[in-house]
FINU-73332 format. One record per residue (C-alpha): residue number from 0; x, y, z. Coordinates in Angstrom, 3 decimals, always signed. Example, Ala and Ser with C-alpha at 12.3 -4.5 7.8 and 13.67 -1.06 7.14 Angstrom:
residues 2
drennu,u,v,w
0,+12.300,-4.500,+7.800
1,+13.670,-1.060,+7.140
end
This chain:
residues 260
drennu,u,v,w
0,+167.090,-51.533,+41.741
1,+168.782,-52.408,+45.529
2,+172.576,-52.835,+45.454
3,+172.556,-56.390,+45.416
4,+170.180,-56.770,+42.102
5,+172.508,-53.834,+40.707
6,+175.476,-56.032,+41.413
7,+173.951,-59.462,+40.001
8,+172.908,-57.224,+36.943
9,+176.769,-56.166,+36.324
10,+177.946,-59.683,+36.656
11,+175.136,-60.866,+34.149
12,+175.572,-58.533,+31.699
13,+179.790,-59.206,+32.077
14,+179.271,-62.869,+31.322
15,+176.604,-62.080,+28.281
16,+178.984,-59.792,+26.851
17,+181.902,-62.604,+27.480
18,+180.196,-65.391,+25.873
19,+177.991,-63.702,+23.417
20,+180.975,-63.944,+21.084
21,+182.184,-65.341,+17.997
22,+185.342,-66.843,+19.848
23,+182.594,-69.226,+21.290
24,+180.689,-70.105,+18.294
25,+183.048,-72.943,+17.106
26,+182.225,-75.073,+20.071
27,+178.584,-74.253,+20.260
28,+175.519,-76.087,+17.691
29,+175.054,-72.633,+16.477
30,+178.143,-73.171,+14.099
31,+176.117,-75.820,+12.028
32,+174.080,-72.831,+10.583
33,+177.045,-70.651,+10.436
34,+178.394,-72.810,+7.682
35,+175.839,-71.208,+5.247
36,+174.932,-67.846,+4.082
37,+171.397,-68.312,+2.392
38,+168.580,-67.582,+4.556
39,+167.020,-71.125,+3.852
40,+169.942,-73.241,+4.672
41,+170.376,-71.105,+7.726
42,+166.806,-71.636,+9.042
43,+166.944,-75.619,+7.869
44,+170.551,-76.350,+9.504
45,+169.598,-74.418,+12.655
46,+166.346,-76.173,+13.081
47,+167.970,-79.622,+12.500
48,+170.632,-78.862,+14.895
49,+168.639,-77.216,+17.772
50,+166.339,-80.375,+17.505
51,+169.188,-82.486,+18.367
52,+170.719,-80.365,+20.684
53,+170.824,-82.477,+24.138
54,+173.527,-84.336,+25.161
55,+177.433,-83.776,+24.762
56,+178.197,-80.462,+22.371
57,+181.126,-82.643,+20.395
58,+178.618,-85.308,+19.774
59,+175.654,-82.921,+18.693
60,+177.955,-80.823,+16.066
61,+179.476,-84.054,+14.950
62,+176.216,-85.787,+14.056
63,+174.582,-82.589,+12.989
64,+177.967,-82.106,+10.305
65,+177.122,-85.610,+9.432
66,+173.736,-84.596,+8.273
67,+174.319,-81.994,+6.517
68,+176.844,-83.952,+4.493
69,+174.060,-86.162,+4.021
70,+172.421,-83.192,+2.461
71,+175.281,-82.368,+0.261
72,+175.675,-79.306,+2.589
73,+172.890,-77.674,+0.736
74,+169.735,-78.138,+3.188
75,+167.005,-76.197,+1.286
76,+168.083,-77.428,-2.020
77,+167.938,-81.323,-0.909
78,+164.594,-80.593,+1.216
79,+162.881,-79.380,-1.823
80,+164.310,-82.127,-4.185
81,+165.273,-85.017,-2.693
82,+164.067,-88.388,-4.022
83,+163.460,-91.934,-2.499
84,+166.865,-92.789,-2.964
85,+168.351,-89.521,-1.430
86,+166.875,-90.757,+1.974
87,+169.404,-94.045,+2.660
88,+171.228,-92.216,+4.555
89,+168.941,-90.101,+6.224
90,+167.051,-93.210,+7.547
91,+170.341,-94.491,+8.914
92,+170.594,-91.282,+11.058
93,+170.635,-91.277,+14.780
94,+171.287,-89.228,+17.631
95,+170.004,-90.360,+20.790
96,+166.547,-90.890,+20.292
97,+166.051,-89.040,+17.652
98,+166.623,-91.918,+14.681
99,+166.275,-92.380,+10.901
100,+162.192,-92.220,+11.155
101,+162.160,-89.207,+12.860
102,+164.634,-87.712,+10.683
103,+162.999,-88.630,+7.534
104,+159.742,-87.027,+8.654
105,+161.358,-83.994,+9.509
106,+162.319,-83.724,+5.972
107,+159.260,-84.048,+4.661
108,+157.660,-81.692,+6.976
109,+160.094,-78.899,+6.112
110,+159.455,-79.836,+2.601
111,+155.794,-79.166,+3.095
112,+156.271,-75.758,+5.067
113,+158.510,-74.321,+2.254
114,+156.143,-75.518,-0.335
115,+153.039,-74.281,+1.584
116,+154.057,-71.656,+3.858
117,+157.189,-70.056,+2.497
118,+159.582,-70.550,+5.285
119,+159.802,-71.487,+8.960
120,+159.061,-67.642,+10.343
121,+155.755,-68.101,+8.264
122,+155.055,-71.396,+9.827
123,+155.610,-70.209,+13.378
124,+153.907,-66.729,+13.027
125,+150.489,-68.223,+11.289
126,+148.813,-67.163,+14.259
127,+150.966,-64.603,+16.125
128,+151.040,-61.145,+16.526
129,+153.352,-57.997,+18.026
130,+150.750,-57.980,+20.805
131,+151.360,-61.640,+21.967
132,+153.485,-61.559,+25.583
133,+155.779,-64.341,+24.553
134,+156.312,-66.708,+21.865
135,+153.909,-69.773,+23.566
136,+151.565,-69.420,+20.602
137,+154.128,-69.356,+18.044
138,+155.258,-72.788,+19.058
139,+151.635,-74.172,+19.218
140,+151.156,-72.603,+15.945
141,+154.262,-74.396,+14.333
142,+153.593,-77.676,+15.962
143,+150.157,-77.903,+14.550
144,+151.639,-76.863,+10.690
145,+154.654,-79.260,+11.359
146,+152.345,-82.377,+11.988
147,+149.779,-81.520,+9.821
148,+150.832,-84.221,+7.294
149,+150.578,-88.007,+8.081
150,+153.436,-88.663,+10.658
151,+154.432,-91.449,+13.115
152,+153.438,-90.878,+16.598
153,+156.524,-91.082,+17.668
154,+158.115,-88.120,+15.948
155,+155.529,-85.961,+17.907
156,+158.009,-85.949,+21.098
157,+160.994,-84.268,+19.122
158,+158.659,-80.683,+18.876
159,+158.391,-79.481,+22.549
160,+154.503,-78.894,+23.831
161,+154.068,-75.875,+25.936
162,+150.890,-76.990,+26.845
163,+152.066,-80.327,+28.313
164,+154.304,-77.722,+30.294
165,+157.524,-78.636,+28.194
166,+160.394,-76.176,+28.922
167,+160.720,-76.380,+24.926
168,+164.782,-76.041,+25.439
169,+165.550,-76.378,+21.982
170,+162.817,-74.424,+20.174
171,+163.468,-71.473,+22.290
172,+167.108,-71.583,+21.580
173,+166.519,-71.981,+17.649
174,+164.201,-69.027,+18.025
175,+166.461,-66.869,+20.056
176,+169.177,-67.823,+17.061
177,+166.962,-66.635,+14.335
178,+165.180,-63.745,+15.952
179,+168.211,-61.649,+18.174
180,+169.965,-59.390,+16.194
181,+172.631,-57.420,+18.218
182,+175.258,-57.330,+15.466
183,+177.565,-59.795,+17.744
184,+178.088,-62.105,+14.760
185,+176.559,-65.239,+16.548
186,+172.908,-65.211,+16.687
187,+171.642,-64.324,+13.382
188,+168.620,-61.887,+13.589
189,+166.743,-63.124,+10.147
190,+163.273,-62.954,+11.548
191,+161.492,-59.889,+12.344
192,+157.931,-61.051,+12.758
193,+158.746,-61.695,+16.427
194,+160.128,-59.117,+18.592
195,+163.254,-60.369,+21.163
196,+160.879,-59.374,+24.090
197,+158.825,-62.036,+23.416
198,+161.371,-64.597,+23.528
199,+161.641,-66.988,+26.366
200,+164.543,-68.168,+27.867
201,+165.921,-71.556,+27.028
202,+165.826,-73.449,+29.960
203,+167.927,-76.852,+30.778
204,+169.470,-78.481,+33.629
205,+172.772,-76.199,+33.445
206,+170.854,-72.577,+33.165
207,+168.198,-73.883,+35.878
208,+171.066,-74.611,+38.083
209,+172.789,-71.500,+37.559
210,+169.653,-69.368,+37.689
211,+168.727,-71.081,+41.037
212,+172.055,-70.296,+42.610
213,+172.072,-66.826,+41.391
214,+168.217,-66.343,+42.902
215,+166.896,-65.665,+39.705
216,+164.373,-68.934,+39.805
217,+162.845,-70.482,+42.774
218,+160.732,-72.791,+40.854
219,+162.075,-76.426,+41.449
220,+160.726,-77.776,+38.150
221,+162.503,-77.331,+34.686
222,+159.496,-76.676,+32.813
223,+157.414,-73.705,+30.759
224,+156.150,-72.111,+33.730
225,+160.180,-71.822,+35.026
226,+161.138,-70.772,+32.081
227,+158.561,-67.816,+31.802
228,+159.455,-66.984,+35.483
229,+162.902,-66.465,+34.790
230,+162.476,-64.873,+31.333
231,+160.114,-62.487,+33.514
232,+163.027,-62.010,+36.157
233,+165.667,-61.360,+33.479
234,+163.215,-58.755,+32.135
235,+164.399,-56.821,+35.336
236,+167.747,-56.196,+33.775
237,+166.800,-56.051,+30.241
238,+163.138,-55.602,+29.314
239,+163.514,-55.821,+25.513
240,+166.190,-58.609,+25.150
241,+165.998,-60.359,+28.392
242,+167.303,-63.766,+26.604
243,+170.629,-62.610,+25.728
244,+171.383,-63.819,+29.377
245,+171.196,-67.059,+28.373
246,+174.883,-66.696,+26.878
247,+175.691,-65.718,+31.083
248,+173.714,-68.443,+32.600
249,+174.957,-70.932,+29.883
250,+178.618,-69.830,+30.352
251,+178.321,-69.875,+34.077
252,+177.274,-73.350,+33.907
253,+179.093,-75.200,+31.331
254,+182.597,-73.158,+31.049
255,+182.593,-71.863,+34.887
256,+181.139,-74.654,+36.468
257,+178.536,-73.446,+38.478
258,+176.644,-76.698,+40.107
259,+174.197,-77.516,+42.471
end
């Protein structure tokens, strides 16, 4: 590795270490699943929060907290036992284009998954193995299961599809939360069927901007191919855990103001 790359690695390692800390949990959407200790509650709270994680973080957290309150702060119990009368508030939910129709279906689909597949990890890993180079196949398998029950066509846009070249930022972020286990008290490390080396870096406008400024990414489109290319580049710095640098890219973009 040449001196320029070594300096870049040192910067990324330092920023990843800085922002991968409990100090920043409170102001991040990951704070919502951190409200819970039960595995199923963490999964459901994390998944629903990740699903609405676009826009201002303050608004994301506010709306996710409202949704958790409407689920009596017991997401798993609510999912497994809700009745028609329990859905009155759920049908009022709105976060940008994710509305009450979408939210209600998500609850029905999660119920189906926990009743028939055991948990969300099994749904992602129904057709996945340790030999897979990345989690593309897991996301596609999950989409199939998630939409196997009758659903309004509109809800499909809320689960990203790598086959349509979506960067799948929110699903990749959720998978980072569930899979990474570095004992820093941020990501949960609940799942063991997916290895950290198979994760794909969550790519949004902020992380992509920083990546291009640092010379980590040259592709112009923020799509699945760009997410893969960025992840492969980051593997030069840590082959086993490239997505730890998501903390660095996000922190440099949001907290330190690196822009185009």
